[in-house]
mmCIF file as gemmi writes it, N, C-alpha and C atoms, coordinates in Angstrom:
data_model
loop_
_atom_site.group_PDB
_atom_site.id
_atom_site.type_symbol
_atom_site.label_atom_id
_atom_site.label_alt_id
_atom_site.label_comp_id
_atom_site.label_asym_id
_atom_site.label_entity_id
_atom_site.label_seq_id
_atom_site.pdbx_PDB_ins_code
_atom_site.Cartn_x
_atom_site.Cartn_y
_atom_site.Cartn_z
_atom_site.occupancy
_atom_site.B_iso_or_equiv
_atom_site.pdbx_formal_charge
_atom_site.auth_seq_id
_atom_site.auth_asym_id
_atom_site.pdbx_PDB_model_num
ATOM 1 N N . MET Axp A 1 ? 147.994 122.561 89.718 1 0 ? 1 A 1
ATOM 2 C CA . MET Axp A 1 ? 146.758 122.975 90.322 1 0 ? 1 A 1
ATOM 3 C C . MET Axp A 1 ? 146.279 121.88 91.27 1 0 ? 1 A 1
ATOM 4 N N . SER Axp A 2 ? 146.034 122.232 92.494 1 0 ? 2 A 1
ATOM 5 C CA . SER Axp A 2 ? 145.665 121.272 93.519 1 0 ? 2 A 1
ATOM 6 C C . SER Axp A 2 ? 144.19 121.43 93.896 1 0 ? 2 A 1
ATOM 7 N N . ARG Axp A 3 ? 143.519 120.291 94.018 1 0 ? 3 A 1
ATOM 8 C CA . ARG Axp A 3 ? 142.124 120.311 94.445 1 0 ? 3 A 1
ATOM 9 C C . ARG Axp A 3 ? 142.064 120.023 95.935 1 0 ? 3 A 1
ATOM 10 N N . SER Axp A 4 ? 141.184 120.727 96.639 1 0 ? 4 A 1
ATOM 11 C CA . SER Axp A 4 ? 141.05 120.461 98.062 1 0 ? 4 A 1
ATOM 12 C C . SER Axp A 4 ? 140.285 119.154 98.261 1 0 ? 4 A 1
ATOM 13 N N . ARG Axp A 5 ? 140.624 118.477 99.3 1 0 ? 5 A 1
ATOM 14 C CA . ARG Axp A 5 ? 140.027 117.178 99.585 1 0 ? 5 A 1
ATOM 15 C C . ARG Axp A 5 ? 138.657 117.362 100.23 1 0 ? 5 A 1
ATOM 16 N N . VAL Axp A 6 ? 137.679 116.621 99.742 1 0 ? 6 A 1
ATOM 17 C CA . VAL Axp A 6 ? 136.336 116.679 100.305 1 0 ? 6 A 1
ATOM 18 C C . VAL Axp A 6 ? 136.267 115.702 101.473 1 0 ? 6 A 1
ATOM 19 N N . THR Axp A 7 ? 135.926 116.211 102.633 1 0 ? 7 A 1
ATOM 20 C CA . THR Axp A 7 ? 135.848 115.385 103.843 1 0 ? 7 A 1
ATOM 21 C C . THR Axp A 7 ? 134.393 115.091 104.19 1 0 ? 7 A 1
ATOM 22 N N . GLY Axp A 8 ? 134.208 114.182 105.112 1 0 ? 8 A 1
ATOM 23 C CA . GLY Axp A 8 ? 132.866 113.876 105.605 1 0 ? 8 A 1
ATOM 24 C C . GLY Axp A 8 ? 132.208 115.099 106.204 1 0 ? 8 A 1
ATOM 25 N N . GLU Axp A 9 ? 132.976 115.892 106.901 1 0 ? 9 A 1
ATOM 26 C CA . GLU Axp A 9 ? 132.436 117.114 107.516 1 0 ? 9 A 1
ATOM 27 C C . GLU Axp A 9 ? 131.931 118.073 106.441 1 0 ? 9 A 1
ATOM 28 N N . ILE Axp A 10 ? 132.696 118.245 105.388 1 0 ? 10 A 1
ATOM 29 C CA . ILE Axp A 10 ? 132.287 119.13 104.293 1 0 ? 10 A 1
ATOM 30 C C . ILE Axp A 10 ? 130.978 118.626 103.672 1 0 ? 10 A 1
ATOM 31 N N . LEU Axp A 11 ? 130.884 117.32 103.458 1 0 ? 11 A 1
ATOM 32 C CA . LEU Axp A 11 ? 129.658 116.767 102.874 1 0 ? 11 A 1
ATOM 33 C C . LEU Axp A 11 ? 128.466 116.92 103.809 1 0 ? 11 A 1
ATOM 34 N N . ARG Axp A 12 ? 128.661 116.721 105.114 1 0 ? 12 A 1
ATOM 35 C CA . ARG Axp A 12 ? 127.568 116.895 106.069 1 0 ? 12 A 1
ATOM 36 C C . ARG Axp A 12 ? 127.064 118.327 106.08 1 0 ? 12 A 1
ATOM 37 N N . VAL Axp A 13 ? 127.989 119.287 106.024 1 0 ? 13 A 1
ATOM 38 C CA . VAL Axp A 13 ? 127.6 120.699 106.033 1 0 ? 13 A 1
ATOM 39 C C . VAL Axp A 13 ? 126.868 121.062 104.742 1 0 ? 13 A 1
ATOM 40 N N . ARG Axp A 14 ? 127.371 120.588 103.595 1 0 ? 14 A 1
ATOM 41 C CA . ARG Axp A 14 ? 126.687 120.823 102.307 1 0 ? 14 A 1
ATOM 42 C C . ARG Axp A 14 ? 125.272 120.274 102.355 1 0 ? 14 A 1
ATOM 43 N N . LEU Axp A 15 ? 125.162 119.017 102.81 1 0 ? 15 A 1
ATOM 44 C CA . LEU Axp A 15 ? 123.867 118.368 102.892 1 0 ? 15 A 1
ATOM 45 C C . LEU Axp A 15 ? 122.928 119.149 103.799 1 0 ? 15 A 1
ATOM 46 N N . ALA Axp A 16 ? 123.412 119.544 104.961 1 0 ? 16 A 1
ATOM 47 C CA . ALA Axp A 16 ? 122.594 120.28 105.926 1 0 ? 16 A 1
ATOM 48 C C . ALA Axp A 16 ? 122.025 121.555 105.305 1 0 ? 16 A 1
ATOM 49 N N . LYS Axp A 17 ? 122.879 122.327 104.653 1 0 ? 17 A 1
ATOM 50 C CA . LYS Axp A 17 ? 122.433 123.588 104.052 1 0 ? 17 A 1
ATOM 51 C C . LYS Axp A 17 ? 121.418 123.356 102.946 1 0 ? 17 A 1
ATOM 52 N N . LYS Axp A 18 ? 121.687 122.363 102.096 1 0 ? 18 A 1
ATOM 53 C CA . LYS Axp A 18 ? 120.799 122.122 100.96 1 0 ? 18 A 1
ATOM 54 C C . LYS Axp A 18 ? 119.464 121.53 101.398 1 0 ? 18 A 1
ATOM 55 N N . VAL Axp A 19 ? 119.478 120.672 102.404 1 0 ? 19 A 1
ATOM 56 C CA . VAL Axp A 19 ? 118.229 120.106 102.917 1 0 ? 19 A 1
ATOM 57 C C . VAL Axp A 19 ? 117.385 121.221 103.535 1 0 ? 19 A 1
ATOM 58 N N . ARG Axp A 20 ? 117.993 122.058 104.354 1 0 ? 20 A 1
ATOM 59 C CA . ARG Axp A 20 ? 117.263 123.152 105.002 1 0 ? 20 A 1
ATOM 60 C C . ARG Axp A 20 ? 116.69 124.123 103.959 1 0 ? 20 A 1
ATOM 61 N N . THR Axp A 21 ? 117.515 124.503 102.992 1 0 ? 21 A 1
ATOM 62 C CA . THR Axp A 21 ? 117.068 125.431 101.949 1 0 ? 21 A 1
ATOM 63 C C . THR Axp A 21 ? 115.918 124.835 101.138 1 0 ? 21 A 1
ATOM 64 N N . SER Axp A 22 ? 116.063 123.573 100.738 1 0 ? 22 A 1
ATOM 65 C CA . SER Axp A 22 ? 115.019 122.917 99.948 1 0 ? 22 A 1
ATOM 66 C C . SER Axp A 22 ? 113.724 122.772 100.739 1 0 ? 22 A 1
ATOM 67 N N . ARG Axp A 23 ? 113.833 122.421 102.001 1 0 ? 23 A 1
ATOM 68 C CA . ARG Axp A 23 ? 112.635 122.278 102.857 1 0 ? 23 A 1
ATOM 69 C C . ARG Axp A 23 ? 111.922 123.617 102.997 1 0 ? 23 A 1
ATOM 70 N N . ASN Axp A 24 ? 112.685 124.67 103.215 1 0 ? 24 A 1
ATOM 71 C CA . ASN Axp A 24 ? 112.081 125.99 103.367 1 0 ? 24 A 1
ATOM 72 C C . ASN Axp A 24 ? 111.42 126.473 102.077 1 0 ? 24 A 1
ATOM 73 N N . LYS Axp A 25 ? 112.02 126.161 100.926 1 0 ? 25 A 1
ATOM 74 C CA . LYS Axp A 25 ? 111.418 126.531 99.638 1 0 ? 25 A 1
ATOM 75 C C . LYS Axp A 25 ? 110.072 125.866 99.444 1 0 ? 25 A 1
ATOM 76 N N . LEU Axp A 26 ? 109.928 124.668 99.995 1 0 ? 26 A 1
ATOM 77 C CA . LEU Axp A 26 ? 108.664 123.936 99.891 1 0 ? 26 A 1
ATOM 78 C C . LEU Axp A 26 ? 107.683 124.316 100.998 1 0 ? 26 A 1
ATOM 79 N N . HIS Axp A 27 ? 108.095 125.213 101.878 1 0 ? 27 A 1
ATOM 80 C CA . HIS Axp A 27 ? 107.273 125.67 103.009 1 0 ? 27 A 1
ATOM 81 C C . HIS Axp A 27 ? 106.85 124.5 103.901 1 0 ? 27 A 1
ATOM 82 N N . LEU Axp A 28 ? 107.774 123.568 104.095 1 0 ? 28 A 1
ATOM 83 C CA . LEU Axp A 28 ? 107.518 122.425 104.974 1 0 ? 28 A 1
ATOM 84 C C . LEU Axp A 28 ? 108.128 122.693 106.343 1 0 ? 28 A 1
ATOM 85 N N . THR Axp A 29 ? 107.388 122.366 107.379 1 0 ? 29 A 1
ATOM 86 C CA . THR Axp A 29 ? 107.986 122.418 108.706 1 0 ? 29 A 1
ATOM 87 C C . THR Axp A 29 ? 108.924 121.233 108.848 1 0 ? 29 A 1
ATOM 88 N N . LEU Axp A 30 ? 109.781 121.316 109.819 1 0 ? 30 A 1
ATOM 89 C CA . LEU Axp A 30 ? 110.705 120.225 110.081 1 0 ? 30 A 1
ATOM 90 C C . LEU Axp A 30 ? 109.933 118.937 110.379 1 0 ? 30 A 1
ATOM 91 N N . LYS Axp A 31 ? 108.896 119.044 111.188 1 0 ? 31 A 1
ATOM 92 C CA . LYS Axp A 31 ? 108.113 117.858 111.555 1 0 ? 31 A 1
ATOM 93 C C . LYS Axp A 31 ? 107.354 117.294 110.362 1 0 ? 31 A 1
ATOM 94 N N . ALA Axp A 32 ? 106.835 118.157 109.482 1 0 ? 32 A 1
ATOM 95 C CA . ALA Axp A 32 ? 106.113 117.674 108.304 1 0 ? 32 A 1
ATOM 96 C C . ALA Axp A 32 ? 107.066 116.954 107.352 1 0 ? 32 A 1
ATOM 97 N N . ALA Axp A 33 ? 108.221 117.538 107.122 1 0 ? 33 A 1
ATOM 98 C CA . ALA Axp A 33 ? 109.204 116.919 106.228 1 0 ? 33 A 1
ATOM 99 C C . ALA Axp A 33 ? 109.641 115.565 106.784 1 0 ? 33 A 1
ATOM 100 N N . ALA Axp A 34 ? 109.903 115.522 108.07 1 0 ? 34 A 1
ATOM 101 C CA . ALA Axp A 34 ? 110.318 114.266 108.707 1 0 ? 34 A 1
ATOM 102 C C . ALA Axp A 34 ? 109.214 113.219 108.601 1 0 ? 34 A 1
ATOM 103 N N . GLY Axp A 35 ? 107.98 113.651 108.756 1 0 ? 35 A 1
ATOM 104 C CA . GLY Axp A 35 ? 106.854 112.727 108.624 1 0 ? 35 A 1
ATOM 105 C C . GLY Axp A 35 ? 106.783 112.114 107.235 1 0 ? 35 A 1
ATOM 106 N N . HIS Axp A 36 ? 106.996 112.927 106.207 1 0 ? 36 A 1
ATOM 107 C CA . HIS Axp A 36 ? 106.983 112.423 104.832 1 0 ? 36 A 1
ATOM 108 C C . HIS Axp A 36 ? 108.119 111.419 104.603 1 0 ? 36 A 1
ATOM 109 N N . ALA Axp A 37 ? 109.235 111.64 105.278 1 0 ? 37 A 1
ATOM 110 C CA . ALA Axp A 37 ? 110.384 110.739 105.139 1 0 ? 37 A 1
ATOM 111 C C . ALA Axp A 37 ? 110.285 109.526 106.062 1 0 ? 37 A 1
ATOM 112 N N . LYS Axp A 38 ? 109.274 109.526 106.908 1 0 ? 38 A 1
ATOM 113 C CA . LYS Axp A 38 ? 109.062 108.44 107.878 1 0 ? 38 A 1
ATOM 114 C C . LYS Axp A 38 ? 110.247 108.29 108.831 1 0 ? 38 A 1
ATOM 115 N N . ILE Axp A 39 ? 110.728 109.454 109.31 1 0 ? 39 A 1
ATOM 116 C CA . ILE Axp A 39 ? 111.764 109.462 110.335 1 0 ? 39 A 1
ATOM 117 C C . ILE Axp A 39 ? 111.321 110.408 111.445 1 0 ? 39 A 1
ATOM 118 N N . HIS Axp A 40 ? 111.935 110.287 112.594 1 0 ? 40 A 1
ATOM 119 C CA . HIS Axp A 40 ? 111.612 111.175 113.706 1 0 ? 40 A 1
ATOM 120 C C . HIS Axp A 40 ? 112.107 112.579 113.381 1 0 ? 40 A 1
ATOM 121 N N . TRP Axp A 41 ? 111.326 113.578 113.788 1 0 ? 41 A 1
ATOM 122 C CA . TRP Axp A 41 ? 111.691 114.956 113.468 1 0 ? 41 A 1
ATOM 123 C C . TRP Axp A 41 ? 113.052 115.324 114.044 1 0 ? 41 A 1
ATOM 124 N N . ARG Axp A 42 ? 113.437 114.745 115.171 1 0 ? 42 A 1
ATOM 125 C CA . ARG Axp A 42 ? 114.733 115.055 115.791 1 0 ? 42 A 1
ATOM 126 C C . ARG Axp A 42 ? 115.885 114.587 114.898 1 0 ? 42 A 1
ATOM 127 N N . HIS Axp A 43 ? 115.701 113.457 114.21 1 0 ? 43 A 1
ATOM 128 C CA . HIS Axp A 43 ? 116.743 112.979 113.304 1 0 ? 43 A 1
ATOM 129 C C . HIS Axp A 43 ? 116.888 113.95 112.131 1 0 ? 43 A 1
ATOM 130 N N . TRP Axp A 44 ? 115.744 114.408 111.598 1 0 ? 44 A 1
ATOM 131 C CA . TRP Axp A 44 ? 115.803 115.401 110.512 1 0 ? 44 A 1
ATOM 132 C C . TRP Axp A 44 ? 116.535 116.655 111.005 1 0 ? 44 A 1
ATOM 133 N N . GLN Axp A 45 ? 116.247 117.056 112.217 1 0 ? 45 A 1
ATOM 134 C CA . GLN Axp A 45 ? 116.902 118.233 112.796 1 0 ? 45 A 1
ATOM 135 C C . GLN Axp A 45 ? 118.419 118.028 112.88 1 0 ? 45 A 1
ATOM 136 N N . LYS Axp A 46 ? 118.832 116.829 113.254 1 0 ? 46 A 1
ATOM 137 C CA . LYS Axp A 46 ? 120.266 116.537 113.328 1 0 ? 46 A 1
ATOM 138 C C . LYS Axp A 46 ? 120.917 116.537 111.954 1 0 ? 46 A 1
ATOM 139 N N . ILE Axp A 47 ? 120.177 116.119 110.924 1 0 ? 47 A 1
ATOM 140 C CA . ILE Axp A 47 ? 120.698 116.184 109.555 1 0 ? 47 A 1
ATOM 141 C C . ILE Axp A 47 ? 120.929 117.641 109.17 1 0 ? 47 A 1
ATOM 142 N N . GLU Axp A 48 ? 119.957 118.496 109.468 1 0 ? 48 A 1
ATOM 143 C CA . GLU Axp A 48 ? 120.074 119.918 109.134 1 0 ? 48 A 1
ATOM 144 C C . GLU Axp A 48 ? 121.135 120.628 109.97 1 0 ? 48 A 1
ATOM 145 N N . ALA Axp A 49 ? 121.509 120.05 111.081 1 0 ? 49 A 1
ATOM 146 C CA . ALA Axp A 49 ? 122.557 120.627 111.927 1 0 ? 49 A 1
ATOM 147 C C . ALA Axp A 49 ? 123.92 120.004 111.617 1 0 ? 49 A 1
ATOM 148 N N . ALA Axp A 50 ? 123.98 119.13 110.626 1 0 ? 50 A 1
ATOM 149 C CA . ALA Axp A 50 ? 125.214 118.44 110.229 1 0 ? 50 A 1
ATOM 150 C C . ALA Axp A 50 ? 125.813 117.636 111.379 1 0 ? 50 A 1
ATOM 151 N N . GLU Axp A 51 ? 124.941 117.067 112.207 1 0 ? 51 A 1
ATOM 152 C CA . GLU Axp A 51 ? 125.392 116.31 113.374 1 0 ? 51 A 1
ATOM 153 C C . GLU Axp A 51 ? 125.487 114.813 113.125 1 0 ? 51 A 1
ATOM 154 N N . VAL Axp A 52 ? 124.889 114.329 112.029 1 0 ? 52 A 1
ATOM 155 C CA . VAL Axp A 52 ? 124.869 112.89 111.771 1 0 ? 52 A 1
ATOM 156 C C . VAL Axp A 52 ? 125.256 112.596 110.331 1 0 ? 52 A 1
ATOM 157 N N . ASN Axp A 53 ? 125.8 111.421 110.118 1 0 ? 53 A 1
ATOM 158 C CA . ASN Axp A 53 ? 126.03 110.927 108.76 1 0 ? 53 A 1
ATOM 159 C C . ASN Axp A 53 ? 124.735 110.299 108.276 1 0 ? 53 A 1
ATOM 160 N N . VAL Axp A 54 ? 124.513 110.343 106.975 1 0 ? 54 A 1
ATOM 161 C CA . VAL Axp A 54 ? 123.32 109.697 106.425 1 0 ? 54 A 1
ATOM 162 C C . VAL Axp A 54 ? 123.74 108.592 105.468 1 0 ? 54 A 1
ATOM 163 N N . SER Axp A 55 ? 122.923 107.583 105.41 1 0 ? 55 A 1
ATOM 164 C CA . SER Axp A 55 ? 123.174 106.475 104.481 1 0 ? 55 A 1
ATOM 165 C C . SER Axp A 55 ? 122.725 106.897 103.086 1 0 ? 55 A 1
ATOM 166 N N . LEU Axp A 56 ? 123.112 106.116 102.096 1 0 ? 56 A 1
ATOM 167 C CA . LEU Axp A 56 ? 122.639 106.375 100.737 1 0 ? 56 A 1
ATOM 168 C C . LEU Axp A 56 ? 121.124 106.256 100.67 1 0 ? 56 A 1
ATOM 169 N N . GLN Axp A 57 ? 120.579 105.291 101.385 1 0 ? 57 A 1
ATOM 170 C CA . GLN Axp A 57 ? 119.13 105.109 101.414 1 0 ? 57 A 1
ATOM 171 C C . GLN Axp A 57 ? 118.452 106.364 101.979 1 0 ? 57 A 1
ATOM 172 N N . MET Axp A 58 ? 118.997 106.927 103.04 1 0 ? 58 A 1
ATOM 173 C CA . MET Axp A 58 ? 118.422 108.139 103.628 1 0 ? 58 A 1
ATOM 174 C C . MET Axp A 58 ? 118.573 109.321 102.677 1 0 ? 58 A 1
ATOM 175 N N . LEU Axp A 59 ? 119.685 109.393 101.968 1 0 ? 59 A 1
ATOM 176 C CA . LEU Axp A 59 ? 119.906 110.462 100.996 1 0 ? 59 A 1
ATOM 177 C C . LEU Axp A 59 ? 118.821 110.417 99.915 1 0 ? 59 A 1
ATOM 178 N N . VAL Axp A 60 ? 118.47 109.212 99.477 1 0 ? 60 A 1
ATOM 179 C CA . VAL Axp A 60 ? 117.411 109.046 98.479 1 0 ? 60 A 1
ATOM 180 C C . VAL Axp A 60 ? 116.062 109.47 99.065 1 0 ? 60 A 1
ATOM 181 N N . ARG Axp A 61 ? 115.788 109.096 100.309 1 0 ? 61 A 1
ATOM 182 C CA . ARG Axp A 61 ? 114.526 109.49 100.955 1 0 ? 61 A 1
ATOM 183 C C . ARG Axp A 61 ? 114.427 111.001 101.093 1 0 ? 61 A 1
ATOM 184 N N . LEU Axp A 62 ? 115.522 111.646 101.458 1 0 ? 62 A 1
ATOM 185 C CA . LEU Axp A 62 ? 115.523 113.106 101.577 1 0 ? 62 A 1
ATOM 186 C C . LEU Axp A 62 ? 115.237 113.742 100.217 1 0 ? 62 A 1
ATOM 187 N N . GLY Axp A 63 ? 115.904 113.238 99.193 1 0 ? 63 A 1
ATOM 188 C CA . GLY Axp A 63 ? 115.686 113.762 97.852 1 0 ? 63 A 1
ATOM 189 C C . GLY Axp A 63 ? 114.243 113.601 97.399 1 0 ? 63 A 1
ATOM 190 N N . THR Axp A 64 ? 113.652 112.466 97.706 1 0 ? 64 A 1
ATOM 191 C CA . THR Axp A 64 ? 112.262 112.209 97.335 1 0 ? 64 A 1
ATOM 192 C C . THR Axp A 64 ? 111.325 113.202 98.016 1 0 ? 64 A 1
ATOM 193 N N . VAL Axp A 65 ? 111.483 113.385 99.31 1 0 ? 65 A 1
ATOM 194 C CA . VAL Axp A 65 ? 110.629 114.315 100.06 1 0 ? 65 A 1
ATOM 195 C C . VAL Axp A 65 ? 110.798 115.741 99.551 1 0 ? 65 A 1
ATOM 196 N N . LEU Axp A 66 ? 112.017 116.107 99.217 1 0 ? 66 A 1
ATOM 197 C CA . LEU Axp A 66 ? 112.31 117.48 98.814 1 0 ? 66 A 1
ATOM 198 C C . LEU Axp A 66 ? 112.213 117.699 97.3 1 0 ? 66 A 1
ATOM 199 N N . SER Axp A 67 ? 111.867 116.655 96.555 1 0 ? 67 A 1
ATOM 200 C CA . SER Axp A 67 ? 111.77 116.721 95.087 1 0 ? 67 A 1
ATOM 201 C C . SER Axp A 67 ? 113.064 117.222 94.456 1 0 ? 67 A 1
ATOM 202 N N . VAL Axp A 68 ? 114.169 116.655 94.944 1 0 ? 68 A 1
ATOM 203 C CA . VAL Axp A 68 ? 115.507 117.036 94.487 1 0 ? 68 A 1
ATOM 204 C C . VAL Axp A 68 ? 116.272 115.755 94.167 1 0 ? 68 A 1
ATOM 205 N N . ASP Axp A 69 ? 117.129 115.811 93.154 1 0 ? 69 A 1
ATOM 206 C CA . ASP Axp A 69 ? 117.991 114.678 92.873 1 0 ? 69 A 1
ATOM 207 C C . ASP Axp A 69 ? 118.908 114.48 94.078 1 0 ? 69 A 1
ATOM 208 N N . PRO Axp A 70 ? 118.979 113.272 94.632 1 0 ? 70 A 1
ATOM 209 C CA . PRO Axp A 70 ? 119.81 113.048 95.823 1 0 ? 70 A 1
ATOM 210 C C . PRO Axp A 70 ? 121.254 113.505 95.658 1 0 ? 70 A 1
ATOM 211 N N . GLY Axp A 71 ? 121.818 113.339 94.457 1 0 ? 71 A 1
ATOM 212 C CA . GLY Axp A 71 ? 123.189 113.783 94.222 1 0 ? 71 A 1
ATOM 213 C C . GLY Axp A 71 ? 123.36 115.284 94.368 1 0 ? 71 A 1
ATOM 214 N N . ASP Axp A 72 ? 122.303 116.034 94.054 1 0 ? 72 A 1
ATOM 215 C CA . ASP Axp A 72 ? 122.371 117.493 94.184 1 0 ? 72 A 1
ATOM 216 C C . ASP Axp A 72 ? 122.448 117.927 95.648 1 0 ? 72 A 1
ATOM 217 N N . LEU Axp A 73 ? 122.02 117.068 96.564 1 0 ? 73 A 1
ATOM 218 C CA . LEU Axp A 73 ? 122.057 117.429 97.983 1 0 ? 73 A 1
ATOM 219 C C . LEU Axp A 73 ? 123.476 117.451 98.547 1 0 ? 73 A 1
ATOM 220 N N . ILE Axp A 74 ? 124.395 116.743 97.886 1 0 ? 74 A 1
ATOM 221 C CA . ILE Axp A 74 ? 125.775 116.745 98.393 1 0 ? 74 A 1
ATOM 222 C C . ILE Axp A 74 ? 126.763 117.342 97.398 1 0 ? 74 A 1
ATOM 223 N N . GLY Axp A 75 ? 126.28 117.686 96.207 1 0 ? 75 A 1
ATOM 224 C CA . GLY Axp A 75 ? 127.144 118.267 95.19 1 0 ? 75 A 1
ATOM 225 C C . GLY Axp A 75 ? 127.456 119.737 95.47 1 0 ? 75 A 1
ATOM 226 N N . THR Axp A 76 ? 128.393 120.253 94.707 1 0 ? 76 A 1
ATOM 227 C CA . THR Axp A 76 ? 128.764 121.67 94.891 1 0 ? 76 A 1
ATOM 228 C C . THR Axp A 76 ? 127.798 122.584 94.199 1 0 ? 76 A 1
């Protein structure tokens, strides 16, 4: 039985979907969520578009704003 390899692209797409879904569940606008994370709204937009890699520190900040365990943002 072979497991498929998890790539950076796969993790970025997972993160993007989970961040967007979590933000929408909280009824936060993109700009409001970015403000809580103390980042520019355009950077948050790029995270949701899977256009950028995020650091572990940023993953923790996203989890804090979204009230989600940071590991759940990239998990299956």
